[in-house]
N, C-alpha and C positions, 0 to 999 in steps of 0.2 A: 665902721671899723674895717681895716684891711686884714681880716683874720684868716681868710681862706688858705693862705700858704704858711700859716703859723705852726709852731711846734704843738703836736698833740700830746697831752698828758696820758700816761699809762695808768694813772691813779683814779680812774673813773669806774665805779661798779654799778652796773645796770640791774636794778631790782624791779623794773617795771613789769616783769612777767610773773611776779610772785602773787599768790592769792592773798586775800585779807586774813590777817592773823585771827585765829579764834573761831572762824565760822563753823568748821566741822565739829569742834569741841562743844559749841553751844548746842548744836543739833543733837549730839549724842547724850546730852544731859537729860533730855526728856522732861515730862510733866513737872514733877516736884523740883527737880534740879534747876529747871528754867526759872521757877519762882524764886529760888534761892539767889540766882544770878541777879534778878531784878531787884530784890531786897538789898543785896550787897551794893549794887550800883547806886541805889538811892542813898544808902549810908555814905558812900564815897562822895557823892555830890554834897551832902550835908557837911562833910568834913573838909570841903574845899579841894577835893582831889578829882583828877580826871578819870571818869568811869571807863573811858576808852582803854585805859591801861589794863583793865580787867580782861579785855579781849586778848591782849598780848599774853597775859599769864595763862589763860585757859588754852590758848592755841600753841603754847610752847615757843612763842617768839616768831612765828611766821608760817605761812602756808607753803605749799610745794612750789618749786620753780616750774615755770612753763615758758613757752616761746613768747618773746616780746612782740606784742602787736603794736606796730609803729607805722606812722605815715611818713611820706617823703619829707614833709615839713618838720616832723619831729626828728627824723634822722639828721637833718641839717642842724637842728638845735643841739643835738647831742655832739656833733662835730664842733659846733661853736663853743659849747661848754668845755670840751677837751682842750681847745686852743686857749681859751681864757685861763683855765686852770694851769695849763702848761706855761703860760706867760707869767703868772704869779710865781710859779716855781723858779723861773729864770731870775725874777727880781729878788725873791727872798733867799734863794740859795747864795746869792752874792751879797745881799745887803745885811741880812741878819748877823752873819759873823762879823761884819765890819762895824755895824752900829748897835747890835744887840749883844755881842760878845759870846755867841753860841752858834752851833751849827743848826741849820734848818732841817726839820723833819717834815717831809711832804705829806699832807693829809690826803685821805681818800675822800672823793666826792661821790656820794651815793645818789643815784637817780631812782626815784620811786613814783608810784602812781596811787593816788587816793590816801594811802596810809602806810606807815612804816614802823618797824620795831627797831629801836636803837638802845644803846646803853643808858640813855636818858629816859627810856620808857616808850610807850606806844603813842605815836603822834599822827594825827590826820593832816592832810594837805592844807587844812584851814589855818594851821599855825604859820604857814609860809616857810620859806627856807630857814634852816637853823643849823647851828653847830653844836655838837655834843662833846664836851671836854673829856669824859671818861674814855670814849673810844676814838677820840681825835678825828672825827669824820664830819664832813659837811653833807647836809641832806637837802635835796631840792626836787620838788615835783615840777616838771616842765610847764604844767598848766599855769604856774605862778607868773610866768613871763607874759602870758596873755592877759592875766589879771592886772599886771603892771600897766599895760597899755590901755585896757578897757575901763578898769575901775579907778585907776590912779592917774590916768591921763599922762603917763610917762612912757611914750613909745621910744623905740630905737634900740639897736644892739648894744650900744655902750651903757644904756640904762640897765640892761640885763647883766652886763659885765661888772658894773658897779656893785650889784647885789652879790655876785659871786665873790668879788674882792673884799666886800664887807665881812662876809662869813669867814674868809681866809684870815681877815684881821683878828677875828676872835680866836682862831687857831694860834696866831702869834702871841696873843695874850695868854693863852694856855701854856705855850712853851716857855714864856718868860716869867711865869708865876703870877702874873697880874690877876688872872681869874681866881686863883686860890686866895690871894690877899683880899680881893673884893668880897669873896664869899665869907671869909673869916671876919672881916670888918662889919659886914651886914649883920652878922649874928649878935654883935654888940650894940647895934644902933636901933633906933625906932624904925617903924615901917616907912615913915616919910623920909628919914635920913638915909635909910638903906636903899630906897628906891632912887633917890637922887644920885647915889653912888653907882647904881646900875646904869643910869642914864649916861654918866661920864664914861662908863665902859663901852656903851654903844657908840658914843661920839668918837672915842678913840679908834674904834674899828672903822668908822667913816674916814677918819684921818689917815689910817693905814691904807685904806682903799685909794685915797688921794695920792699917797706916796707911790703906790704901784702904778697909778695912771701917769705920774710924772715920768717914770722910766719907760712905760709902754709907749708914751709919745716919743721919747728919744729913739726908741727902736723902730719907729715908723708904723706902729700898729694903729695909731689913731688918725682919724680924718678930721678936717674942719667941721666943727659942730658937735663932735663927740663929747667934749667936756660940758658943753651946754646941756646935752642929753643927761649926763650924769648929775649935773646940778639940778635939773628939773626933777629927776627921780628922787634925789635927796630931799627936795622941797615937798614933793608929792606924798612922801611917806613919813613926813614929820607928824608927831602926835597931834599937834594943834590942827593941822590941815585935815587929818583923818577924822578927828572928832567933830570938827565943824561940818564936814560933809555927812557924817553918819548921824549926828544928834543935834546939829544946829547950834552947839555951844562948846566951849573949851573948858576942860577941867584939868588944870596942870597937875593937881595932886595925884592923878591917875596915870600920868605919862610913864612910858617905859623906854622910849628911844630918844626923846628930845624933840624940840620944836623944829619946824622947817628951817628957820633962820640958823639955829645951832648946827643942824646937820649939814647945811650948805657951807657954813663958815668953816667947819672942821674938815670937810672934804677938800675945800679950796686951800686950806692951810697946808694939808699934806701934799697936794698937787703942786703948789707954788714953791715949797721948800724942799721936797724930796728927801726929808730926813725923819727918822723915827723920833728923834729928840723934839721935833716941833709938835709932836702929838701928845704932849703932856696935858691931857684933860683932867688929871687928878691933882693938879698943883694945889698945895695947901691941905691935902687930905691925909697925907702920910702913906699913901698907897705907892 
């Protein structure tokens, strides 16, 4: 990508210097209190909840701010993130009023290290990049970009840009009310049917990422081979590919984001058409 001279977004918040939430509070609990924490954590696991959220509650939502320890390579990644986010802002500030009928609200992208507290709870970096609808923020640990190359065999700067654009796609769904409609519909459906609806939501975010790429190419941001990088990334993080690599078999009933073929197809649909209307992954569902 020809990103070095691109517009830098001012909507990036760097929280990499923050301590782990909850660490001090846990130490202050002492003997009996520590046992209570362990028991509560066990109960949370039994109820299907994430015990890591308990740390956020005990710590009041975050540790103190400190200086960001960063390498030159990370500094360059931060600049890259700013440029990609800035370019999505250029696209959607123009396109959403035209094709979505409303003004675009630029999201904040939060950089964190290891774990982060958001309006969606306490999350470790293991969950990967995510978007939180209540606070309208995208969260990314820069180490994921290394995982994308090493664990998922999806190298290249455009592969990383695709991930950012996908999360921004979820922000669009939030602004347009799609996320709310999906949430409401899921409450009325079986687990299998509700999960299938969530997959459609993920595939639409892939398609919106493709729409962004369509206009990024027109602005000269992309180089030959970039779209192939994006398609490889979409294929590499398809549920079937991840499951086959991790467990040697595919279990479609547990999918969360769609197959490699579906993710590639919808990203390509958005890229080739350049319209939000082409991203109707919910056709026939009433969403």
